[in-house]
N, C-alpha and C positions, 0 to 999 in steps of 0.2 A: 704564666701571666707575663705579658710584655712590660717593659718599663713604662710605656704610655698608659697601659691599662692600670698599672699600679698607681701612677700619678693621678689618673682620673678617679680611681677609687678613694685615694687619700683625700683628694679635693672634695668628693662627695661626703666623706666623713666629716671633714672640717666644716662644710656647709651645714651639716646637721648640728654641730656643736656651737658654731659661731653665734646664733641668736641668744644662747644662754650666757655666753661671755659678754656680748654686747649689752645685755640687760643689766649686767653687773659693772658696766663701764669699761670693759676690756675688749680684747680681740685677739686673734691668732693669725700668724702669717707663716705659710710654708716656705722654708728656705731651700731645702734640698732633701733628696732621698739617696743615701749612699749605703751600699751593702745591706739593704733591708733595714736601715735605721733612718727614721724620719727626723729631720731637724726642723724645728719650728721656733718662732719667736713670739712670746707672749707680749701683748701690747697694752697700753692704757693702764687701767686699774690692776690688771693681772700682773704687771711687772713687780709691784711691791706687795702683792697679796701674800699673806703668810701661809695660805693653803694652796698656793699655785702648784707645788709638787704633787699634792694629792689630786688636784684637778687634772694635772697633766697625766698622771698614771691611771687613775680610776675613771676619768671621763674621756680625755682625749685619746690616750693609748688604747683603751678598751674599745672605743668606737672605731678607731682606725683599723684595729685588728679584726673587727666584725666585717669590714669592707675588704680588707687586704690581709688575710691571715698570715701571710709569709713575713709580715713586718715583725722584727724582733723587738724593737724598742722605739720610743719617741723621746727625744731630748730637747730641752729648751736651751737655745743659744741666746743668752741675755745681752 
């Protein structure tokens, strides 16, 4: 998979997740993809949410890996 295809697939995954985050008063922004690690920034209500690590791993990371299986990890850069 090319870098552009990976980027497109990660964006598709984020588009799938975003409505759920927005409904809770938050959002997510893709910062970069380096060495198959996706760096995102949780925004709005998500920044102070006590369950954001769980959301990140169980929701965001799982969905991104569905679209781009080569991704190793998703990290939040606060």
